[in-house]
C-alpha positions as CSV (number, residue, x, y, z in Angstrom):
1,M,0.0,0.0,0.0
2,S,1.5,3.3,-0.9
3,A,2.3,5.7,1.9
4,T,1.1,9.3,1.6
5,T,1.4,12.5,3.5
6,S,-1.5,14.3,4.8
7,P,-3.4,17.5,4.7
8,S,-5.4,17.9,7.8
9,G,-7.7,20.7,6.7
10,N,-10.9,21.6,8.4
11,S,-14.2,20.2,7.4
12,S,-17.7,21.5,7.6
13,G,-19.0,18.7,9.9
14,R,-22.7,18.3,9.6
15,A,-24.1,18.2,6.2
16,S,-27.7,18.5,5.2
17,V,-29.8,17.9,2.2
18,P,-31.2,21.2,0.7
19,P,-32.7,20.8,-2.7
20,S,-30.3,23.1,-4.4
21,G,-28.1,26.1,-3.9
22,P,-24.7,27.5,-4.6
23,A,-21.6,26.4,-2.7
24,P,-19.4,28.9,-1.0
25,G,-16.0,29.9,-2.5
26,R,-15.0,31.3,-5.8
27,S,-17.0,30.7,-8.8
28,A,-15.9,28.0,-11.2
29,G,-14.9,28.8,-14.7
30,P,-15.9,26.8,-17.7
31,G,-14.4,23.3,-17.6
32,D,-12.9,24.0,-14.2
33,R,-12.6,20.7,-12.3
34,G,-10.8,19.4,-9.3
35,H,-9.1,16.1,-8.4
36,T,-7.7,14.4,-5.3
37,Y,-4.4,14.6,-3.8
38,Q,-1.8,13.5,-1.2
39,G,0.3,16.0,0.4
40,K,2.0,17.6,3.4
41,G,0.6,20.3,5.6
42,K,-1.2,20.9,8.9
43,G,-4.6,22.6,9.2
44,P,-6.9,23.6,12.0
45,R,-7.9,21.1,14.6
46,V,-10.7,18.9,13.4
47,R,-13.2,17.1,15.6
48,P,-12.8,13.3,15.1
49,R,-15.5,11.7,13.0
50,W,-16.7,8.2,13.2
51,G,-17.8,8.4,9.6
52,R,-14.2,8.1,8.6
53,I,-14.4,4.4,8.9
54,G,-17.0,4.3,6.2
55,L,-14.6,2.9,3.8
56,V,-15.4,-0.5,5.2
57,A,-18.7,-0.3,3.3
58,G,-16.7,-1.7,0.4
59,G,-16.1,-4.8,2.5
60,V,-19.9,-5.4,2.6
61,A,-20.1,-6.2,-1.1
62,L,-16.8,-7.9,-1.1
63,A,-17.3,-10.0,2.0
64,L,-20.7,-11.1,0.8
65,A,-19.1,-12.2,-2.4
66,L,-17.3,-14.8,-0.4
67,T,-20.6,-16.3,0.4
68,G,-21.3,-17.5,-3.1
69,G,-22.8,-20.9,-2.2
70,I,-26.4,-21.8,-3.0
71,F,-27.4,-21.5,0.6
72,A,-25.9,-18.0,0.9
73,V,-27.4,-16.8,-2.4
74,N,-30.9,-17.9,-1.2
75,Y,-30.3,-16.5,2.2
76,V,-29.2,-13.0,1.2
77,S,-32.2,-12.7,-1.1
78,G,-34.2,-12.2,2.1
79,I,-31.7,-9.8,3.6
80,D,-31.8,-7.9,0.3
81,N,-35.4,-7.0,0.9
82,D,-34.7,-5.7,4.3
83,L,-31.8,-3.3,3.4
84,K,-32.3,0.4,4.1
85,R,-32.5,2.3,0.8
86,T,-32.2,5.9,-0.3
87,N,-32.6,7.7,-3.6
88,A,-28.9,8.4,-4.1
89,F,-29.5,9.6,-7.7
90,S,-32.4,12.0,-7.2
91,G,-32.5,14.9,-9.6
92,L,-29.3,14.0,-11.4
93,S,-29.2,15.0,-15.1
94,E,-29.6,12.4,-17.8
95,E,-26.3,13.8,-19.2
96,R,-24.2,11.7,-16.8
97,P,-20.9,10.0,-17.8
98,A,-21.5,7.2,-20.2
99,K,-20.9,3.6,-19.1
100,T,-18.2,2.5,-21.5
101,V,-17.5,-1.2,-20.4
102,D,-20.3,-3.7,-19.8
103,G,-19.8,-5.7,-16.7
104,A,-17.5,-3.3,-14.9
105,I,-19.0,-1.8,-11.7
106,N,-18.2,1.4,-9.9
107,I,-19.6,1.8,-6.4
108,L,-19.4,5.0,-4.4
109,L,-18.6,4.2,-0.7
110,V,-19.7,6.8,1.8
111,G,-18.8,7.0,5.5
112,S,-21.6,8.5,7.5
113,D,-22.2,9.8,11.1
114,S,-26.0,9.4,10.6
115,R,-28.3,6.4,10.2
116,D,-30.6,8.4,7.9
117,P,-29.1,9.7,4.6
118,D,-32.5,11.3,3.8
119,T,-32.5,13.6,6.9
120,K,-33.2,17.2,5.9
121,D,-31.1,20.2,6.8
122,D,-33.7,21.4,9.4
123,D,-33.3,18.2,11.3
124,A,-31.0,18.1,14.3
125,T,-29.6,14.7,13.2
126,G,-28.8,15.8,9.7
127,W,-26.6,13.8,7.3
128,R,-22.9,13.8,7.9
129,A,-20.2,12.2,5.7
130,D,-16.6,12.8,5.1
131,T,-15.2,9.5,3.8
132,L,-15.5,8.9,0.1
133,M,-14.1,6.0,-1.9
134,I,-14.7,4.6,-5.4
135,M,-14.6,0.8,-5.6
136,H,-14.0,-0.2,-9.2
137,V,-14.6,-3.8,-10.1
138,P,-13.3,-4.7,-13.6
139,A,-15.6,-6.6,-16.1
140,D,-14.1,-10.0,-15.2
141,H,-15.0,-9.4,-11.5
142,K,-11.8,-11.1,-10.4
143,S,-10.2,-8.1,-8.6
144,A,-11.2,-4.7,-7.3
145,Q,-9.5,-1.3,-6.9
146,I,-10.6,0.9,-4.0
147,I,-9.7,4.6,-4.5
148,S,-9.8,6.9,-1.5
149,I,-10.8,10.5,-2.1
150,P,-9.5,12.7,0.7
151,R,-12.3,14.8,2.3
152,D,-10.3,18.0,1.9
153,L,-10.0,17.7,-1.9
154,W,-10.6,21.1,-3.5
155,V,-13.1,20.6,-6.2
156,V,-16.0,22.3,-8.1
157,V,-19.3,21.4,-6.4
158,P,-22.1,21.8,-9.0
159,R,-24.7,24.4,-8.1
160,T,-27.6,21.9,-8.3
161,N,-28.0,18.2,-8.6
162,D,-28.5,18.5,-12.4
163,A,-26.2,21.5,-13.1
164,A,-23.4,21.4,-15.6
165,C,-20.1,20.4,-14.0
166,S,-18.6,23.9,-14.6
167,D,-21.7,25.5,-13.0
168,G,-20.6,25.6,-9.4
169,S,-18.2,26.9,-6.9
170,R,-15.0,25.6,-5.3
171,A,-15.2,23.9,-2.0
172,K,-13.9,20.8,-0.2
173,I,-15.5,17.7,-1.6
174,N,-17.2,16.7,1.6
175,A,-19.1,20.0,1.5
176,S,-21.1,18.5,-1.4
177,F,-23.3,16.7,1.1
178,A,-24.2,19.9,2.8
179,F,-25.3,21.4,-0.5
180,G,-27.4,18.5,-1.8
181,G,-27.0,15.3,0.2
182,L,-26.0,12.0,-1.5
183,P,-27.2,13.0,-5.0
184,R,-24.9,16.1,-4.9
185,A,-22.0,14.0,-3.7
186,V,-22.6,11.6,-6.6
187,H,-22.8,14.4,-9.1
188,T,-19.6,16.0,-7.7
189,V,-17.7,12.7,-7.9
190,E,-18.9,12.1,-11.4
191,C,-17.8,15.6,-12.5
192,L,-14.5,15.1,-10.7
193,T,-13.7,11.7,-12.3
194,D,-15.9,11.5,-15.4
195,V,-16.6,8.0,-14.1
196,K,-20.3,6.8,-14.0
197,I,-21.3,5.7,-10.5
198,D,-23.5,2.6,-10.7
199,N,-24.3,2.1,-7.0
200,V,-24.0,3.9,-3.7
201,M,-23.4,2.3,-0.3
202,A,-23.4,4.4,2.9
203,I,-22.4,3.0,6.2
204,D,-23.1,4.0,9.7
205,F,-20.0,3.8,11.9
206,G,-21.7,2.0,14.8
207,G,-22.7,-0.9,12.7
208,F,-19.2,-2.0,11.8
209,K,-18.4,-2.4,15.5
210,E,-21.0,-5.3,15.4
211,V,-19.7,-6.5,12.1
212,T,-16.1,-6.8,13.5
213,D,-17.3,-8.5,16.7
214,A,-19.4,-10.9,14.6
215,L,-16.1,-12.0,13.1
216,G,-14.4,-12.4,16.4
217,G,-12.3,-9.3,16.0
218,V,-9.4,-8.6,13.5
219,D,-5.6,-8.4,13.6
220,L,-4.2,-5.0,12.6
221,K,-0.7,-3.7,12.3
222,V,0.0,-0.8,14.6
223,D,2.9,1.2,13.0
224,Q,3.8,3.2,16.1
225,T,2.8,3.2,19.7
226,I,0.1,5.8,20.4
227,T,-2.5,6.7,23.0
228,S,-6.0,7.4,21.7
229,I,-7.1,11.0,22.0
230,H,-10.6,9.6,22.7
231,P,-11.9,8.1,25.9
232,P,-11.1,5.6,27.3
233,H,-7.7,6.6,25.9
234,R,-6.6,3.2,24.8
235,V,-2.9,2.5,24.2
236,F,-2.1,1.0,20.9
237,K,1.3,-0.7,21.0
238,K,3.6,-1.0,17.9
239,G,3.2,-4.4,16.3
240,M,0.3,-6.7,15.4
241,M,-2.7,-6.3,17.7
242,H,-5.9,-8.3,17.9
243,M,-8.8,-5.8,18.2
244,N,-12.4,-6.1,18.9
245,G,-14.9,-3.8,17.2
246,A,-14.6,-0.9,19.7
247,Q,-10.8,-1.0,19.6
248,A,-10.6,-1.3,15.8
249,L,-12.9,1.7,15.3
250,D,-10.9,3.7,17.8
251,W,-7.7,2.9,16.0
252,V,-8.9,4.0,12.6
253,R,-10.1,7.3,14.0
254,Q,-6.6,8.4,15.0
255,R,-4.7,10.9,12.9
256,K,-3.2,13.7,15.1
257,Q,-0.5,11.4,16.4
258,F,0.9,10.7,12.9
259,A,3.1,12.8,10.8
260,R,1.0,12.0,7.8
261,G,-2.3,12.8,9.6
262,D,-5.4,12.1,7.5
263,F,-3.4,10.0,5.0
264,A,-2.1,7.7,7.8
265,R,-5.7,7.4,8.9
266,M,-6.8,6.5,5.3
267,Q,-4.1,3.8,5.2
268,H,-5.3,2.3,8.5
269,Q,-8.9,2.3,7.2
270,Q,-7.7,0.4,4.1
271,E,-5.9,-2.1,6.3
272,F,-9.0,-2.5,8.4
273,L,-11.1,-3.3,5.3
274,K,-8.6,-5.9,4.1
275,A,-8.4,-7.5,7.6
276,L,-12.2,-7.8,7.7
277,M,-12.1,-9.5,4.3
278,D,-9.4,-11.9,5.2
279,K,-11.1,-12.8,8.5
280,A,-14.4,-13.4,6.9
281,A,-12.8,-15.7,4.4
282,S,-10.6,-17.7,6.9
283,S,-12.5,-17.8,10.2
284,G,-15.1,-20.4,9.3
285,T,-17.8,-17.7,9.3
286,L,-19.0,-18.6,5.9
287,A,-19.2,-22.3,6.7
288,S,-21.3,-21.8,9.9
289,P,-25.0,-20.9,9.4
290,G,-25.0,-19.3,12.9
291,K,-21.9,-17.2,12.4
292,L,-23.0,-16.3,8.8
293,D,-26.4,-15.2,10.2
294,D,-24.8,-12.9,12.8
295,F,-22.4,-11.5,10.2
296,L,-24.9,-10.8,7.4
297,N,-27.4,-9.3,9.8
298,A,-24.8,-7.0,11.3
299,V,-23.8,-5.9,7.8
300,A,-27.4,-5.3,6.8
301,K,-28.0,-3.1,9.8
302,A,-24.9,-1.0,9.1
303,V,-25.5,0.0,5.5
304,T,-27.9,2.1,3.4
305,V,-27.9,1.5,-0.3
306,D,-29.4,3.0,-3.5
307,Q,-32.7,1.8,-4.7
308,D,-31.3,-0.5,-7.4
309,F,-28.6,-2.2,-5.3
310,S,-28.9,-6.0,-5.3
311,L,-27.2,-7.9,-2.6
312,K,-27.9,-11.2,-4.4
313,D,-26.3,-9.9,-7.6
314,M,-23.2,-8.8,-5.6
315,V,-22.9,-12.2,-4.1
316,L,-23.1,-13.9,-7.5
317,Q,-20.9,-11.4,-9.4
318,F,-18.1,-11.1,-6.8
319,R,-17.9,-14.7,-5.6
320,S,-14.3,-15.1,-6.8
321,L,-13.0,-12.0,-5.0
322,R,-10.6,-12.4,-2.1
323,G,-8.7,-9.9,0.1
324,E,-5.5,-10.5,-1.9
325,N,-7.3,-9.3,-5.1
326,L,-7.9,-5.9,-3.6
327,T,-5.7,-2.9,-4.5
328,F,-6.0,0.3,-2.4
329,L,-5.1,3.7,-3.9
330,T,-5.3,7.3,-3.1
331,T,-5.8,9.8,-5.9
332,P,-2.7,11.7,-7.0
333,N,-2.0,15.2,-5.5
334,K,0.6,17.9,-5.2
335,G,0.1,18.5,-1.5
336,S,-1.8,20.9,0.7
337,E,-2.3,24.7,0.3
338,T,-4.2,27.4,2.0
339,I,-7.0,28.6,-0.3
340,A,-9.8,31.0,0.7
341,G,-8.6,30.7,4.3
342,Q,-8.9,26.9,4.3
343,S,-6.3,24.1,4.3
344,V,-7.1,22.1,1.3
345,V,-5.5,19.4,-0.9
346,V,-4.4,20.3,-4.4
347,S,-4.7,17.9,-7.3
348,D,-2.0,16.5,-9.5
349,R,-4.4,17.1,-12.3
350,E,-2.5,15.2,-15.0
351,K,-2.0,12.0,-12.9
352,A,-5.5,12.1,-11.5
353,L,-7.0,12.4,-15.0
354,A,-4.9,9.4,-16.1
355,L,-6.1,7.3,-13.2
356,F,-9.7,8.0,-13.7
357,K,-9.5,7.6,-17.4
358,A,-8.2,4.0,-16.7
359,V,-11.1,3.4,-14.3
360,K,-13.6,4.6,-16.9
361,A,-12.0,2.5,-19.7
362,D,-11.6,-0.5,-17.4
363,T,-7.9,-0.6,-18.0
364,M,-6.7,-0.4,-14.4
365,S,-4.5,-3.5,-14.9
366,E,-2.4,-1.5,-17.5
367,W,-2.4,1.6,-15.3
368,M,-1.1,-0.3,-12.3
369,T,1.6,-1.9,-14.4
370,A,2.7,1.6,-15.3
371,N,2.2,2.9,-11.8
372,P,3.2,0.2,-9.4
373,V,1.3,0.2,-6.1
374,K,3.2,-0.9,-3.0
375,K,1.0,-3.4,-1.1
376,S,1.0,-3.9,2.6
């Protein structure tokens, strides 16, 4: 897994779902687009957010893929009907990026501090999310690339859910939720990448505590000894540690103790996801009806999906995926800068465009050969 340095910038926190409206910041010019980045720099102190572990939403589809037997397929059909759903594509223009490769799948993974993605902006428990990832599954469904998008990415947020990509204002990408909920976030990501999003999966942080515990905990590498900044101030000692759900979620929240800040936290999130996948595949969970029932029910309670998401289809299509077939990436960047009084991450535009062009064309194998990714 590639190491990256971190911008720590400030984020807006709570985000709501107004029907439309301009984003703050400078107006975008025609064709003005942003991309993601890795970089150095320290910003204002940010309140820790449980939603940051939302990347493990990708593990839902992938872990369920491991349950490809006849029993599992029939079983998840019932769970499919009980999944919480939201209209993640509401109001989006028909002029969205074209799907260029049949069979390839792009899922937007969203980390949330709320159990209700449809909560409106006048509600005290409004939608919050600041973890964004694109999970690209090639047409052969034998591998997957999971691309982290830093929350402080400086992008153009379209003015409305159906506005042209150039018709908006610059802001951090996680502000897109405040301006238009999940649909605005989808529109912003599609404008950023020119990649069509097929499905959306949002995860509530609390749910993956139960998912982790249903697997009997996970083994995670602690790269330096730290004390958590959150009560009960757990001590994480350097080396491999077996962690239960509460410990694992606490670990992946930490960033201030690391020189790479948010990028260290993203790396730990990615390692957490892979550990969940490997544990699901090796712990006997999938061969035990009781354990499988606990695992799948915990997953179902933790996620909200778009209206067309099919758990049964995911199980069938991803049944050959394993943890070793996952590649974790962070979109290229030139580092952090202060823009409009905010610490933001600035794109390496040329490299980011090349990455997302490969995602769209389903040529990630060739891209990774030309841009080797160090795996953990």
